[in-house]
C-alpha positions as CSV (number, residue, x, y, z in Angstrom):
1,M,-38.8,-49.6,7.7
2,K,-38.4,-53.1,9.0
3,Q,-35.2,-54.9,8.1
4,I,-35.3,-58.6,7.4
5,V,-32.3,-60.9,6.8
6,I,-32.9,-64.2,5.0
7,F,-30.5,-67.1,4.9
8,N,-30.8,-69.8,2.3
9,G,-29.2,-73.0,3.5
10,S,-29.9,-75.1,0.4
11,P,-27.4,-75.9,-2.3
12,R,-30.3,-75.8,-4.9
13,M,-31.0,-72.4,-6.3
14,D,-34.4,-73.5,-7.8
15,G,-35.8,-75.9,-5.2
16,N,-38.4,-75.9,-2.5
17,T,-36.4,-74.0,0.2
18,V,-35.7,-71.1,-2.2
19,T,-39.2,-71.0,-3.5
20,L,-40.5,-70.6,0.0
21,L,-37.8,-68.1,1.1
22,N,-38.5,-66.0,-2.0
23,T,-42.2,-66.1,-1.2
24,V,-41.5,-64.9,2.4
25,A,-39.3,-62.2,1.0
26,R,-42.0,-61.0,-1.4
27,G,-44.5,-60.8,1.5
28,A,-42.1,-58.8,3.6
29,R,-41.2,-56.4,0.7
30,D,-44.9,-55.9,-0.1
31,M,-45.3,-54.6,3.4
32,G,-42.4,-52.2,2.8
33,A,-39.6,-54.1,4.5
34,E,-36.0,-54.0,3.4
35,V,-34.9,-57.6,2.7
36,K,-31.3,-58.8,2.5
37,F,-30.9,-62.4,1.1
38,Y,-27.8,-64.6,1.6
39,T,-27.2,-67.9,0.1
40,L,-24.9,-69.8,2.4
41,F,-23.7,-72.3,-0.2
42,K,-22.3,-69.4,-2.3
43,M,-20.5,-67.8,0.5
44,K,-17.0,-68.5,1.8
45,F,-17.0,-68.7,5.5
46,M,-15.5,-70.5,8.4
47,A,-17.1,-72.4,11.2
48,C,-16.9,-71.0,14.8
49,Q,-13.4,-71.4,16.1
50,S,-14.5,-71.3,19.8
51,C,-12.0,-68.6,20.5
52,F,-14.4,-66.8,22.8
53,A,-13.3,-63.4,21.5
54,C,-17.0,-62.5,21.2
55,R,-17.4,-62.9,25.0
56,V,-15.2,-59.8,25.4
57,K,-16.3,-57.9,22.3
58,D,-19.8,-58.0,20.7
59,D,-18.5,-59.2,17.4
60,C,-17.0,-62.3,15.7
61,I,-13.3,-61.8,14.9
62,I,-13.5,-64.0,11.8
63,K,-13.7,-61.5,8.9
64,D,-15.1,-63.7,6.1
65,E,-18.1,-63.4,3.9
66,L,-20.5,-64.3,6.7
67,H,-19.2,-61.3,8.8
68,E,-21.2,-58.7,6.9
69,A,-24.3,-60.8,7.2
70,L,-23.8,-61.1,11.0
71,Q,-23.7,-57.3,11.1
72,K,-27.0,-57.1,9.3
73,V,-28.5,-59.6,11.7
74,K,-27.6,-57.3,14.6
75,E,-29.6,-54.5,13.0
76,A,-32.5,-56.6,11.7
77,D,-36.0,-56.8,13.1
78,A,-36.4,-60.3,11.9
79,V,-34.3,-63.2,10.5
80,V,-35.5,-66.1,8.3
81,V,-33.4,-69.3,8.0
82,G,-34.3,-71.9,5.4
83,S,-32.8,-75.4,5.1
84,P,-33.6,-78.7,3.5
85,I,-33.5,-81.6,5.9
86,Y,-30.6,-83.9,5.0
87,M,-30.0,-87.0,7.1
88,M,-32.6,-85.8,9.6
89,Q,-30.9,-82.5,10.2
90,M,-30.4,-79.0,8.8
91,T,-27.6,-78.6,6.2
92,G,-24.0,-78.1,7.5
93,P,-23.8,-74.4,6.4
94,V,-26.9,-73.7,8.5
95,K,-25.4,-75.3,11.5
96,N,-22.3,-73.3,11.0
97,L,-24.4,-70.1,10.7
98,Y,-26.1,-70.9,14.0
99,D,-22.8,-71.4,15.7
100,R,-21.5,-68.1,14.3
101,L,-24.5,-66.3,15.9
102,F,-22.9,-66.8,19.3
103,P,-21.8,-63.1,19.4
104,L,-25.5,-62.1,19.7
105,T,-25.3,-63.2,23.3
106,D,-23.3,-61.6,26.1
107,S,-21.1,-63.5,28.6
108,E,-24.2,-64.2,30.7
109,Y,-26.0,-65.6,27.6
110,Q,-28.4,-62.7,27.4
111,P,-29.3,-61.1,24.0
112,R,-27.0,-58.2,23.1
113,F,-29.1,-56.7,20.3
114,G,-32.6,-56.8,21.6
115,K,-35.5,-59.0,20.5
116,K,-36.0,-60.1,16.9
117,K,-38.4,-62.5,15.3
118,I,-37.0,-65.6,13.6
119,L,-38.9,-67.8,11.1
120,T,-37.6,-71.2,10.0
121,V,-38.3,-72.7,6.7
122,Y,-37.7,-76.4,6.1
123,S,-38.0,-78.7,3.1
124,Q,-38.1,-82.5,3.7
125,G,-38.6,-85.6,1.7
126,M,-41.0,-87.1,4.1
127,E,-44.8,-86.7,3.6
128,D,-45.6,-86.1,7.3
129,P,-45.1,-82.4,8.1
130,H,-44.6,-83.3,11.8
131,M,-41.9,-85.9,11.2
132,F,-39.1,-83.7,12.5
133,D,-41.0,-81.6,15.0
134,S,-38.8,-82.7,17.9
135,Y,-35.7,-81.7,15.9
136,F,-37.2,-78.3,15.0
137,D,-38.1,-77.8,18.7
138,Y,-34.6,-78.8,19.8
139,T,-33.1,-76.3,17.3
140,A,-35.5,-73.5,18.4
141,A,-34.5,-74.0,22.1
142,M,-31.4,-71.8,21.4
143,F,-33.4,-68.9,19.9
144,P,-34.3,-67.0,23.2
145,A,-30.6,-66.7,24.3
146,L,-29.9,-65.1,20.9
147,G,-32.7,-62.6,21.3
148,F,-35.0,-64.4,18.9
149,E,-38.7,-64.9,19.3
150,H,-39.7,-68.0,17.2
151,A,-42.4,-67.0,14.7
152,G,-42.9,-70.6,13.7
153,N,-41.8,-73.2,11.1
154,I,-42.9,-73.5,7.5
155,V,-42.4,-77.1,6.3
156,C,-42.5,-78.2,2.7
157,T,-43.1,-82.0,2.5
158,N,-42.3,-84.3,-0.4
159,G,-39.2,-82.3,-1.0
160,N,-37.6,-84.9,-3.2
161,D,-39.7,-83.3,-5.9
162,P,-38.0,-79.9,-6.4
163,E,-41.4,-78.3,-7.4
164,S,-43.5,-79.4,-4.4
165,A,-43.5,-76.0,-2.9
166,E,-44.3,-74.3,-6.2
167,H,-47.4,-76.5,-6.6
168,D,-48.6,-76.1,-3.1
169,A,-50.7,-72.9,-3.2
170,A,-51.7,-73.1,0.5
171,L,-48.1,-73.4,1.6
172,K,-47.1,-70.5,-0.6
173,I,-49.9,-68.3,0.9
174,R,-48.7,-69.3,4.4
175,A,-45.1,-68.3,3.5
176,Y,-46.3,-65.0,1.9
177,E,-48.4,-64.1,5.0
178,A,-45.5,-65.0,7.3
179,G,-43.3,-62.6,5.4
180,K,-46.0,-59.9,5.8
181,A,-46.2,-60.6,9.5
182,L,-42.5,-60.2,10.0
183,A,-42.6,-56.8,8.3
184,R,-45.4,-55.5,10.5
């Protein structure tokens, strides 16, 4: 059974990011995958302290609510990270999550826990789905060192309407199919 870890980086529990993440999760579950869902805005966790303890040991020494999730990522076959775009970037908790993934690499910046797929889900206010492609590519540049093979981006546009994703049948089908693909 495939294991998939999903991180919601939106403060809204009923907006576009969550709609798409739930749709990805449904697709994965329908293929028999076990899905663990974390909402970063509901968790108490610290940012990376740059202590470099993870260079010696394959774990983060910060024992907070994110620590369990990081253990699940090590075991996972795939990871999904969703974030609305605020001020042309991912939300702060998502950036902190990415920093805390540092223990996935060894001291030579090679993946410690094998290859995993990663899917990113974004919601943005702008109408052009390619508006932030350079930012998405910039972010994805770190994925290979963490052992992630980028399975693509799903981008919801017109995100200022919290129901844009709900009313976009084609986008929801794409998210569902992406979830199924992660579980194969």
